[in-house]
N, C-alpha and C positions, 0 to 999 in steps of 0.2 A: 185725038179730035169727035166719032164718035158722039163721044159719052158729053164732050164739053156741050154738042149740040143739041141730043137730048135734055141739058140742066135750062140750056137758054131757050128754047118752045115751053117747058115750061112752068117757071119765069116770066113765062109773055101772054100764058090763058090768059090768069084773071085780068092785066089787064085787057088784054082786048078784048075779053065782053065788058069792059066801059067803055069801051068808043065808039059800038055805034051796031048794032045791027038787034042779034033776039038777045036780046038779057039772056046770061046763062046762068042758075042758079048753085051755088056751093053743092046741095046732092047730084046735079047734071054733071056737076064737073066731077066730082069725088067717081060718083058712079060708069065716068065713061075713062077714066083711068085707073080704076080697081085694076086692071089684069095686067096694063105698063106699070103698074110698080110692085106689083110682087111680081113680077118678068125683073124688074133693074136692082130692086134687088136679090131676086137670087146668085144674078150678073155677079154684084160685090160681092157677098160670098164664097164665087165659087172663082174671081178670078181682079186683079185688079192689084195698084202697086196701093202700097198703108195707107195716103193722106184720100187717095178716089176711095177705097171703100170706105174710110170714117167719113169722109166730108157729102159722096153719096148716101149710105146711110142713118146719116141725119141729115137729111133733104125727105127722103122713105118719112122719118118718124113724124117732120113733122106736118109734111102732108099726111098720110098716114091723121094724125095726130089731130089736126085739124077737121080731117074726115068721121071723127068719132066725136064729135062735139054736138 
């Protein structure tokens, strides 16, 4: 359940920056989530079902690739 909440939060962050308030650039999003992404990747490596590890690792890879561009 905790993992699901984290994934929903990650998916909502880009949409939230489009709705209103101050726009958040990609650099700010990448910089602001760097530690959380690293912690999440470490947690995935340490525990979790095969499906959770595979989908979580893919999510982290996609975000990392977007932030490296």
